[in-house]
Each structure stands twice: as structure tokens, then as C-alpha cells.
LOZALUM-973589 format. One record per residue (C-alpha): residue number from 1; x, y, z. Coordinates in nm, 3 decimals. Each point is the difference from the previous one (the first is absolute). Example, Ala and Ser with C-alpha at 12.3 -4.5 7.8 and 13.67 -1.06 7.14 Angstrom:
<sites>
<site><n>1</n><X>1.230</X><Y>-0.450</Y><Z>0.780</Z></site>
<site><n>2</n><X>0.137</X><Y>0.344</Y><Z>-0.066</Z></site>
</sites>
This chain:
<sites>
<site><n>1</n><X>0.000</X><Y>0.000</Y><Z>0.000</Z></site>
<site><n>2</n><X>0.121</X><Y>0.350</Y><Z>-0.083</Z></site>
<site><n>3</n><X>0.035</X><Y>0.192</Y><Z>0.325</Z></site>
<site><n>4</n><X>0.139</X><Y>0.324</Y><Z>-0.137</Z></site>
<site><n>5</n><X>-0.041</X><Y>0.136</Y><Z>-0.349</Z></site>
<site><n>6</n><X>0.251</X><Y>0.280</Y><Z>-0.077</Z></site>
<site><n>7</n><X>-0.153</X><Y>0.332</Y><Z>-0.102</Z></site>
<site><n>8</n><X>0.194</X><Y>0.013</Y><Z>-0.327</Z></site>
<site><n>9</n><X>-0.159</X><Y>-0.329</Y><Z>-0.106</Z></site>
<site><n>10</n><X>-0.348</X><Y>0.125</Y><Z>0.085</Z></site>
<site><n>11</n><X>0.040</X><Y>0.325</Y><Z>-0.190</Z></site>
<site><n>12</n><X>0.184</X><Y>-0.156</Y><Z>-0.294</Z></site>
<site><n>13</n><X>-0.250</X><Y>-0.282</Y><Z>-0.036</Z></site>
<site><n>14</n><X>-0.296</X><Y>0.237</Y><Z>0.002</Z></site>
<site><n>15</n><X>0.155</X><Y>0.243</Y><Z>-0.247</Z></site>
<site><n>16</n><X>0.101</X><Y>-0.273</Y><Z>-0.246</Z></site>
<site><n>17</n><X>-0.340</X><Y>-0.168</Y><Z>0.026</Z></site>
<site><n>18</n><X>-0.167</X><Y>0.332</Y><Z>-0.079</Z></site>
<site><n>19</n><X>0.228</X><Y>0.044</Y><Z>-0.301</Z></site>
<site><n>20</n><X>-0.070</X><Y>-0.352</Y><Z>-0.129</Z></site>
<site><n>21</n><X>-0.374</X><Y>0.050</Y><Z>0.039</Z></site>
<site><n>22</n><X>0.025</X><Y>0.315</Y><Z>-0.210</Z></site>
<site><n>23</n><X>0.201</X><Y>-0.176</Y><Z>-0.273</Z></site>
<site><n>24</n><X>-0.237</X><Y>-0.295</Y><Z>-0.010</Z></site>
<site><n>25</n><X>-0.317</X><Y>0.209</Y><Z>-0.027</Z></site>
<site><n>26</n><X>0.153</X><Y>0.214</Y><Z>-0.272</Z></site>
<site><n>27</n><X>0.083</X><Y>-0.314</Y><Z>-0.198</Z></site>
<site><n>28</n><X>-0.344</X><Y>-0.153</Y><Z>0.054</Z></site>
<site><n>29</n><X>-0.194</X><Y>0.313</Y><Z>-0.094</Z></site>
<site><n>30</n><X>0.225</X><Y>0.063</Y><Z>-0.301</Z></site>
<site><n>31</n><X>-0.027</X><Y>-0.163</Y><Z>-0.341</Z></site>
<site><n>32</n><X>0.177</X><Y>-0.324</Y><Z>0.099</Z></site>
<site><n>33</n><X>-0.256</X><Y>-0.091</Y><Z>0.270</Z></site>
<site><n>34</n><X>0.251</X><Y>-0.234</Y><Z>0.163</Z></site>
<site><n>35</n><X>0.144</X><Y>-0.009</Y><Z>0.349</Z></site>
<site><n>36</n><X>0.355</X><Y>0.121</Y><Z>0.048</Z></site>
<site><n>37</n><X>0.057</X><Y>-0.074</Y><Z>0.366</Z></site>
<site><n>38</n><X>-0.098</X><Y>-0.364</Y><Z>0.041</Z></site>
<site><n>39</n><X>-0.004</X><Y>-0.325</Y><Z>-0.192</Z></site>
<site><n>40</n><X>-0.304</X><Y>-0.209</Y><Z>0.101</Z></site>
<site><n>41</n><X>-0.262</X><Y>0.177</Y><Z>-0.207</Z></site>
<site><n>42</n><X>0.227</X><Y>0.012</Y><Z>-0.303</Z></site>
<site><n>43</n><X>0.062</X><Y>-0.375</Y><Z>0.026</Z></site>
<site><n>44</n><X>-0.377</X><Y>-0.050</Y><Z>-0.014</Z></site>
<site><n>45</n><X>-0.011</X><Y>0.217</Y><Z>-0.313</Z></site>
<site><n>46</n><X>0.285</X><Y>-0.207</Y><Z>-0.141</Z></site>
<site><n>47</n><X>-0.198</X><Y>-0.319</Y><Z>0.060</Z></site>
<site><n>48</n><X>-0.313</X><Y>0.157</Y><Z>-0.153</Z></site>
<site><n>49</n><X>0.196</X><Y>0.106</Y><Z>-0.308</Z></site>
<site><n>50</n><X>0.115</X><Y>-0.361</Y><Z>-0.045</Z></site>
<site><n>51</n><X>-0.356</X><Y>-0.127</Y><Z>0.034</Z></site>
<site><n>52</n><X>-0.128</X><Y>0.253</Y><Z>-0.256</Z></site>
<site><n>53</n><X>0.303</X><Y>-0.048</Y><Z>-0.226</Z></site>
<site><n>54</n><X>0.057</X><Y>0.375</Y><Z>0.009</Z></site>
<site><n>55</n><X>0.363</X><Y>0.008</Y><Z>-0.110</Z></site>
<site><n>56</n><X>0.034</X><Y>0.378</Y><Z>0.019</Z></site>
<site><n>57</n><X>-0.123</X><Y>0.016</Y><Z>0.360</Z></site>
<site><n>58</n><X>0.203</X><Y>-0.308</Y><Z>0.088</Z></site>
<site><n>59</n><X>0.323</X><Y>0.162</Y><Z>-0.117</Z></site>
<site><n>60</n><X>-0.076</X><Y>0.333</Y><Z>0.167</Z></site>
<site><n>61</n><X>-0.082</X><Y>-0.154</Y><Z>0.338</Z></site>
<site><n>62</n><X>0.298</X><Y>-0.234</Y><Z>-0.023</Z></site>
<site><n>63</n><X>0.226</X><Y>0.301</Y><Z>-0.058</Z></site>
<site><n>64</n><X>-0.155</X><Y>0.176</Y><Z>0.301</Z></site>
<site><n>65</n><X>0.059</X><Y>-0.303</Y><Z>0.223</Z></site>
<site><n>66</n><X>0.359</X><Y>-0.029</Y><Z>-0.115</Z></site>
<site><n>67</n><X>0.049</X><Y>0.372</Y><Z>0.064</Z></site>
<site><n>68</n><X>-0.103</X><Y>-0.040</Y><Z>0.365</Z></site>
<site><n>69</n><X>0.235</X><Y>-0.297</Y><Z>0.026</Z></site>
<site><n>70</n><X>0.285</X><Y>0.194</Y><Z>-0.158</Z></site>
<site><n>71</n><X>-0.054</X><Y>0.286</Y><Z>0.246</Z></site>
<site><n>72</n><X>0.033</X><Y>-0.252</Y><Z>0.282</Z></site>
<site><n>73</n><X>0.321</X><Y>-0.131</Y><Z>-0.157</Z></site>
<site><n>74</n><X>0.142</X><Y>0.353</Y><Z>-0.003</Z></site>
<site><n>75</n><X>-0.089</X><Y>0.037</Y><Z>0.367</Z></site>
<site><n>76</n><X>0.170</X><Y>-0.327</Y><Z>0.089</Z></site>
<site><n>77</n><X>0.312</X><Y>0.100</Y><Z>-0.192</Z></site>
<site><n>78</n><X>0.024</X><Y>0.348</Y><Z>0.153</Z></site>
<site><n>79</n><X>-0.120</X><Y>-0.057</Y><Z>0.357</Z></site>
<site><n>80</n><X>0.124</X><Y>-0.356</Y><Z>0.038</Z></site>
<site><n>81</n><X>-0.257</X><Y>-0.124</Y><Z>0.251</Z></site>
<site><n>82</n><X>-0.371</X><Y>0.012</Y><Z>0.074</Z></site>
<site><n>83</n><X>0.062</X><Y>0.038</Y><Z>0.374</Z></site>
<site><n>84</n><X>-0.040</X><Y>0.363</Y><Z>0.104</Z></site>
<site><n>85</n><X>0.318</X><Y>0.141</Y><Z>0.152</Z></site>
<site><n>86</n><X>0.127</X><Y>0.354</Y><Z>0.036</Z></site>
<site><n>87</n><X>0.300</X><Y>0.080</Y><Z>-0.217</Z></site>
<site><n>88</n><X>-0.093</X><Y>-0.205</Y><Z>-0.304</Z></site>
<site><n>89</n><X>-0.021</X><Y>0.163</Y><Z>-0.341</Z></site>
<site><n>90</n><X>-0.364</X><Y>0.104</Y><Z>0.020</Z></site>
<site><n>91</n><X>0.083</X><Y>0.352</Y><Z>-0.114</Z></site>
<site><n>92</n><X>0.155</X><Y>-0.135</Y><Z>-0.319</Z></site>
<site><n>93</n><X>-0.298</X><Y>-0.229</Y><Z>-0.059</Z></site>
<site><n>94</n><X>-0.242</X><Y>0.291</Y><Z>0.052</Z></site>
<site><n>95</n><X>0.201</X><Y>0.212</Y><Z>-0.244</Z></site>
<site><n>96</n><X>-0.031</X><Y>-0.272</Y><Z>-0.263</Z></site>
<site><n>97</n><X>-0.373</X><Y>-0.022</Y><Z>0.071</Z></site>
<site><n>98</n><X>-0.033</X><Y>0.375</Y><Z>-0.057</Z></site>
<site><n>99</n><X>0.179</X><Y>-0.031</Y><Z>-0.336</Z></site>
<site><n>100</n><X>-0.234</X><Y>-0.282</Y><Z>-0.103</Z></site>
<site><n>101</n><X>-0.303</X><Y>0.210</Y><Z>0.091</Z></site>
<site><n>102</n><X>0.134</X><Y>0.298</Y><Z>-0.194</Z></site>
<site><n>103</n><X>0.050</X><Y>-0.219</Y><Z>-0.308</Z></site>
<site><n>104</n><X>-0.350</X><Y>-0.137</Y><Z>0.053</Z></site>
<site><n>105</n><X>-0.146</X><Y>0.351</Y><Z>0.009</Z></site>
<site><n>106</n><X>0.182</X><Y>0.099</Y><Z>-0.318</Z></site>
<site><n>107</n><X>-0.128</X><Y>-0.307</Y><Z>-0.184</Z></site>
<site><n>108</n><X>-0.354</X><Y>0.028</Y><Z>0.134</Z></site>
<site><n>109</n><X>-0.025</X><Y>0.360</Y><Z>-0.119</Z></site>
<site><n>110</n><X>0.089</X><Y>-0.133</Y><Z>-0.346</Z></site>
<site><n>111</n><X>-0.286</X><Y>-0.251</Y><Z>0.037</Z></site>
<site><n>112</n><X>0.248</X><Y>-0.285</Y><Z>-0.006</Z></site>
<site><n>113</n><X>-0.086</X><Y>-0.328</Y><Z>0.172</Z></site>
<site><n>114</n><X>0.368</X><Y>-0.027</Y><Z>0.092</Z></site>
<site><n>115</n><X>-0.069</X><Y>0.253</Y><Z>0.274</Z></site>
<site><n>116</n><X>-0.193</X><Y>-0.265</Y><Z>0.188</Z></site>
<site><n>117</n><X>0.297</X><Y>-0.237</Y><Z>-0.006</Z></site>
<site><n>118</n><X>0.225</X><Y>0.255</Y><Z>0.170</Z></site>
<site><n>119</n><X>-0.267</X><Y>0.090</Y><Z>0.259</Z></site>
<site><n>120</n><X>-0.042</X><Y>-0.368</Y><Z>0.081</Z></site>
<site><n>121</n><X>0.375</X><Y>-0.047</Y><Z>0.018</Z></site>
<site><n>122</n><X>0.023</X><Y>0.287</Y><Z>0.249</Z></site>
<site><n>123</n><X>-0.268</X><Y>-0.161</Y><Z>0.217</Z></site>
<site><n>124</n><X>0.170</X><Y>-0.338</Y><Z>-0.013</Z></site>
<site><n>125</n><X>0.324</X><Y>0.161</Y><Z>0.110</Z></site>
<site><n>126</n><X>-0.168</X><Y>0.184</Y><Z>0.289</Z></site>
<site><n>127</n><X>-0.193</X><Y>-0.303</Y><Z>0.119</Z></site>
<site><n>128</n><X>0.310</X><Y>-0.218</Y><Z>0.012</Z></site>
<site><n>129</n><X>0.222</X><Y>0.254</Y><Z>0.176</Z></site>
<site><n>130</n><X>-0.148</X><Y>-0.101</Y><Z>0.331</Z></site>
<site><n>131</n><X>-0.176</X><Y>-0.330</Y><Z>0.057</Z></site>
<site><n>132</n><X>0.056</X><Y>-0.070</Y><Z>0.369</Z></site>
<site><n>133</n><X>0.098</X><Y>0.177</Y><Z>0.319</Z></site>
<site><n>134</n><X>0.080</X><Y>-0.242</Y><Z>0.281</Z></site>
<site><n>135</n><X>-0.237</X><Y>-0.257</Y><Z>-0.147</Z></site>
<site><n>136</n><X>-0.282</X><Y>0.246</Y><Z>-0.069</Z></site>
<site><n>137</n><X>-0.116</X><Y>0.024</Y><Z>-0.361</Z></site>
<site><n>138</n><X>0.013</X><Y>0.353</Y><Z>-0.140</Z></site>
<site><n>139</n><X>-0.147</X><Y>0.075</Y><Z>-0.343</Z></site>
<site><n>140</n><X>-0.056</X><Y>0.349</Y><Z>-0.138</Z></site>
<site><n>141</n><X>-0.153</X><Y>-0.059</Y><Z>-0.345</Z></site>
<site><n>142</n><X>-0.294</X><Y>-0.232</Y><Z>0.066</Z></site>
<site><n>143</n><X>-0.233</X><Y>-0.088</Y><Z>0.285</Z></site>
<site><n>144</n><X>-0.108</X><Y>-0.364</Y><Z>-0.034</Z></site>
<site><n>145</n><X>0.250</X><Y>-0.161</Y><Z>0.236</Z></site>
<site><n>146</n><X>-0.005</X><Y>0.300</Y><Z>0.231</Z></site>
<site><n>147</n><X>-0.380</X><Y>-0.015</Y><Z>0.030</Z></site>
<site><n>148</n><X>0.019</X><Y>-0.372</Y><Z>0.072</Z></site>
<site><n>149</n><X>0.260</X><Y>0.059</Y><Z>0.273</Z></site>
<site><n>150</n><X>-0.217</X><Y>0.273</Y><Z>0.153</Z></site>
<site><n>151</n><X>-0.304</X><Y>-0.228</Y><Z>-0.003</Z></site>
<site><n>152</n><X>0.190</X><Y>-0.285</Y><Z>0.163</Z></site>
<site><n>153</n><X>0.134</X><Y>0.234</Y><Z>0.269</Z></site>
<site><n>154</n><X>-0.347</X><Y>0.136</Y><Z>0.073</Z></site>
<site><n>155</n><X>-0.133</X><Y>-0.356</Y><Z>0.019</Z></site>
<site><n>156</n><X>0.270</X><Y>-0.092</Y><Z>0.251</Z></site>
<site><n>157</n><X>-0.085</X><Y>0.309</Y><Z>0.204</Z></site>
<site><n>158</n><X>-0.371</X><Y>-0.089</Y><Z>0.002</Z></site>
<site><n>159</n><X>0.094</X><Y>-0.350</Y><Z>0.116</Z></site>
<site><n>160</n><X>0.202</X><Y>0.142</Y><Z>0.288</Z></site>
<site><n>161</n><X>0.338</X><Y>-0.094</Y><Z>-0.140</Z></site>
<site><n>162</n><X>0.310</X><Y>0.216</Y><Z>-0.012</Z></site>
<site><n>163</n><X>0.007</X><Y>0.255</Y><Z>-0.281</Z></site>
<site><n>164</n><X>0.267</X><Y>0.246</Y><Z>-0.108</Z></site>
<site><n>165</n><X>-0.215</X><Y>0.314</Y><Z>0.009</Z></site>
<site><n>166</n><X>0.280</X><Y>0.222</Y><Z>-0.128</Z></site>
<site><n>167</n><X>0.033</X><Y>-0.209</Y><Z>-0.313</Z></site>
<site><n>168</n><X>-0.376</X><Y>-0.001</Y><Z>-0.057</Z></site>
<site><n>169</n><X>-0.003</X><Y>0.379</Y><Z>0.026</Z></site>
<site><n>170</n><X>0.292</X><Y>0.020</Y><Z>-0.242</Z></site>
<site><n>171</n><X>-0.179</X><Y>-0.228</Y><Z>-0.247</Z></site>
<site><n>172</n><X>-0.317</X><Y>0.208</Y><Z>0.030</Z></site>
<site><n>173</n><X>0.204</X><Y>0.313</Y><Z>-0.072</Z></site>
<site><n>174</n><X>0.148</X><Y>-0.162</Y><Z>-0.314</Z></site>
<site><n>175</n><X>-0.352</X><Y>-0.099</Y><Z>-0.108</Z></site>
<site><n>176</n><X>-0.137</X><Y>0.352</Y><Z>0.034</Z></site>
<site><n>177</n><X>0.306</X><Y>0.161</Y><Z>-0.157</Z></site>
<site><n>178</n><X>-0.025</X><Y>-0.223</Y><Z>-0.307</Z></site>
<site><n>179</n><X>-0.371</X><Y>0.073</Y><Z>-0.024</Z></site>
<site><n>180</n><X>0.059</X><Y>0.373</Y><Z>0.042</Z></site>
<site><n>181</n><X>0.265</X><Y>-0.005</Y><Z>-0.270</Z></site>
<site><n>182</n><X>-0.241</X><Y>-0.186</Y><Z>-0.226</Z></site>
<site><n>183</n><X>-0.269</X><Y>0.263</Y><Z>0.048</Z></site>
<site><n>184</n><X>0.252</X><Y>0.277</Y><Z>-0.063</Z></site>
<site><n>185</n><X>0.132</X><Y>-0.166</Y><Z>-0.314</Z></site>
<site><n>186</n><X>-0.348</X><Y>-0.048</Y><Z>-0.147</Z></site>
<site><n>187</n><X>-0.103</X><Y>0.361</Y><Z>0.073</Z></site>
<site><n>188</n><X>0.323</X><Y>0.140</Y><Z>-0.142</Z></site>
<site><n>189</n><X>-0.032</X><Y>-0.214</Y><Z>-0.314</Z></site>
<site><n>190</n><X>-0.347</X><Y>0.140</Y><Z>-0.067</Z></site>
<site><n>191</n><X>0.140</X><Y>0.353</Y><Z>0.031</Z></site>
<site><n>192</n><X>0.348</X><Y>-0.020</Y><Z>-0.156</Z></site>
<site><n>193</n><X>0.032</X><Y>-0.347</Y><Z>-0.156</Z></site>
<site><n>194</n><X>0.327</X><Y>-0.186</Y><Z>0.037</Z></site>
<site><n>195</n><X>0.163</X><Y>0.307</Y><Z>0.152</Z></site>
<site><n>196</n><X>-0.149</X><Y>-0.149</Y><Z>0.317</Z></site>
<site><n>197</n><X>0.319</X><Y>-0.209</Y><Z>0.011</Z></site>
<site><n>198</n><X>0.194</X><Y>0.314</Y><Z>0.090</Z></site>
<site><n>199</n><X>-0.124</X><Y>-0.038</Y><Z>0.358</Z></site>
<site><n>200</n><X>0.142</X><Y>-0.352</Y><Z>0.060</Z></site>
<site><n>201</n><X>0.317</X><Y>0.103</Y><Z>-0.184</Z></site>
<site><n>202</n><X>0.050</X><Y>0.290</Y><Z>0.241</Z></site>
<site><n>203</n><X>-0.079</X><Y>-0.227</Y><Z>0.296</Z></site>
<site><n>204</n><X>0.252</X><Y>-0.266</Y><Z>-0.104</Z></site>
<site><n>205</n><X>0.274</X><Y>0.251</Y><Z>-0.082</Z></site>
<site><n>206</n><X>-0.056</X><Y>0.174</Y><Z>0.334</Z></site>
<site><n>207</n><X>0.014</X><Y>-0.334</Y><Z>0.181</Z></site>
<site><n>208</n><X>0.329</X><Y>-0.087</Y><Z>-0.171</Z></site>
<site><n>209</n><X>0.150</X><Y>0.336</Y><Z>0.091</Z></site>
<site><n>210</n><X>-0.112</X><Y>-0.024</Y><Z>0.361</Z></site>
<site><n>211</n><X>0.147</X><Y>-0.348</Y><Z>0.031</Z></site>
<site><n>212</n><X>0.331</X><Y>0.108</Y><Z>-0.155</Z></site>
<site><n>213</n><X>0.047</X><Y>0.337</Y><Z>0.166</Z></site>
<site><n>214</n><X>-0.166</X><Y>-0.034</Y><Z>0.338</Z></site>
<site><n>215</n><X>-0.020</X><Y>-0.359</Y><Z>0.117</Z></site>
<site><n>216</n><X>0.330</X><Y>-0.125</Y><Z>-0.138</Z></site>
<site><n>217</n><X>0.182</X><Y>0.317</Y><Z>0.106</Z></site>
<site><n>218</n><X>-0.135</X><Y>-0.044</Y><Z>0.351</Z></site>
<site><n>219</n><X>0.111</X><Y>-0.364</Y><Z>0.003</Z></site>
<site><n>220</n><X>0.350</X><Y>0.099</Y><Z>-0.110</Z></site>
<site><n>221</n><X>0.020</X><Y>0.268</Y><Z>0.270</Z></site>
<site><n>222</n><X>-0.123</X><Y>-0.246</Y><Z>0.262</Z></site>
<site><n>223</n><X>0.257</X><Y>-0.266</Y><Z>-0.086</Z></site>
<site><n>224</n><X>0.286</X><Y>0.251</Y><Z>-0.008</Z></site>
<site><n>225</n><X>-0.058</X><Y>0.106</Y><Z>0.360</Z></site>
<site><n>226</n><X>0.256</X><Y>-0.139</Y><Z>0.249</Z></site>
<site><n>227</n><X>-0.123</X><Y>-0.267</Y><Z>0.232</Z></site>
<site><n>228</n><X>-0.054</X><Y>0.134</Y><Z>0.348</Z></site>
</sites>
């Protein structure tokens, strides 16, 4: 059970979930009408395309699925582990994610389906940056497993068993942040189209800068102090 969840994890998780929700809604409302931040629904579309022998849809969805996978591969290569730990190259991974989102925006504004591939790749990278923290599952681009974990925890609480209330609150925060980002993305798309992606781009770039220039600098200063 997670007894203490560091503040930087709480804030970072919520901010990134909000960003992913915004990206996903923008993709869904846009002309591709496909998810960018998770795989399950797209796999169902892939299966449906096979059943209907819709080769065009089959190829498009397959490319989207591979894009999410490739984003995860990038994360694994850059970060090196799915276990959350301060000091790893999350800032670099976030910088790459921002570049992918910028490319996605440029392609989407040209009405190119390729924009969806880069948005999905960015989400795959973000989702794989952090998978666990001391045994607790942390996902910031989809809610299925998180909702299941919340439900199980609530069930245990109702049955009088021990429950990590801090983790349940954190999961609820991720849930609402993703939902809030989704609402924001849909509203912005209606008003300004794919320029709605500027918001998650700014969020991810800001997150990368904060990690590089504040957190890591503080860690370096802390370790350089003489032992008393």
C-alpha cells in the first residue's frame, strides 16, 4: 500500500492526464474520429474492419496502433524503466513528446491523417514514461485500469478491509483531470479547430522545463551539500 505520495507525482500526474484528455478529445472530434490516447477502442475498430473487410480502415487503425507502440518504445529507450524514480530522463521524454505534438499540429492543420499518428505516438510515449510507483499503477492517458482499481478499492473499503485512501484520491484526481482536459479539448476544437493542440503542447513543454530547471537543479544542489 502506498503510504505517502510525493507532491510532484500528484501534480505531474494530474497535469499530464489533463493534457492527454485534451489531445484525445481533439483527435476524436476531428476528422479522424479515432482515439489517440488509448488502444482498446482502436483494437475493436481494427477487429471490426477485418470483419467488414474494410482494407482502408484496417490499414489506418493498424498504423495508429503501431504509432502508440512506437511511442512506448521511444519512452523505454529514453527513460529506461517504467518504475517512477526521481532523476530519470523524464524531461527529455517530455521534450520529445512536445516535438511529436507540434508535428501532429502542423500535419493536422494540413488535413493530413499523419497528424493522428504523431499525436498517438506522443500519447504512447507519455503513458509508458511512468507505469508504476512502489507497486501502484499510474496511467495518465486512459482510465480503464484506473477506474477498475478505484472500484476495487472502494469495494474493499465497503467490506471493512484496508484501503490506501491516498491512492484512491490520487486516482480520482487523475480521472477528473483527464475528463476536464477532454472537455477543454472538445470546446477548443469547436472554436479554433486543431489549434486546440497548442494547449497540451504548452503544458508538456512547461512540464519538461520545470523538470529540467527546477526539480533536477534542486536534486543536484541537495546531493552537493556536505554531510552533517
